[in-house]
C-alpha positions, 0 to 999 in steps of 0.5 A: 524463481518460477512459479505456477500462474495459480500460485500468485498472491497480492503483493508478489513483485513478478516479471511480466512482458519485460516489466516489473509488476507488483500484484494488486488483487486475485481472483480464482476463478473456475468455470464450468467448461475449461480450465481454472485460471487465476485473474490478476490485476497489477501495477508496473512499477516502472511507468504505473500502468495498471492491467488485469492478465489471466494465468492458467496453472501451466503459465509460469512466471518469474517472481522477482526479488527485490533488495530492501534499504532502510531509508528515513524520509526528510522533506518534500520538494515540489512533487519530489520527495527526498529521502536519505539512507540510514547507513551511509547518509546519501540521499536520494530523490524519488517522485511522490506518486511512487507512493500512491494512496499511502502518501499523506501518511508519510511524515518528517523523520518516517522510517521507510523501506525502499525496494530496489530492482537492479540497484534502482528504488521502484517502491517505498514501503511505509510502516504498516500502521501508523499512529493519527489524531482525528481531527473531526468526527461526525456525531452518532446518528441515534438509534443505529446499532453499535454493531455495524456502524461506523461514522466518517472522520477526517484525521490530521493528515487530511485523510477520511476515515471510517471509525467506531461510533465512541471515537470523538475529535482530538483521539488518537488512533491507530490506522493501516495505511495500505487499507486506510481503515481504523485499527484501534486506539492509540495507547 
């Protein structure tokens, strides 16, 4: 499906220069002279390269539709991750860097979605939010206003995030996996 260069959105998978790219960030720019354009930051899903490209409204790109399939994460084998197909129980091994910054949030037995392009897995989607426990939280600095002050905390998977002052060590919280931000207290 062809789309205009200014209709590109974050998360879109597009075909560009013979490769498959995932759009990370976009910025619409309207200079004083000349036409408007979309500055697009994207990552190649086959080899991990990143690039910045300008697309004008006259440019068209091919939006790629990926097949998704449910898998379960079984275990880590060196720098490879082993997943099992939920339907056929077939196992598949993928490099851990396919997950990027979301890697620490992957836990044994977690249900994930693999995105396939021409039958080959090219990305792993974790649940958008997970529950984690805070193992270490800094003390609240006196005099900070509660409205804007967040303090650093370390989760049970080693990831550092910012949490509200009332959240202490041992608290279970909901975390946005891809933004690595505090969402709320776990119910």
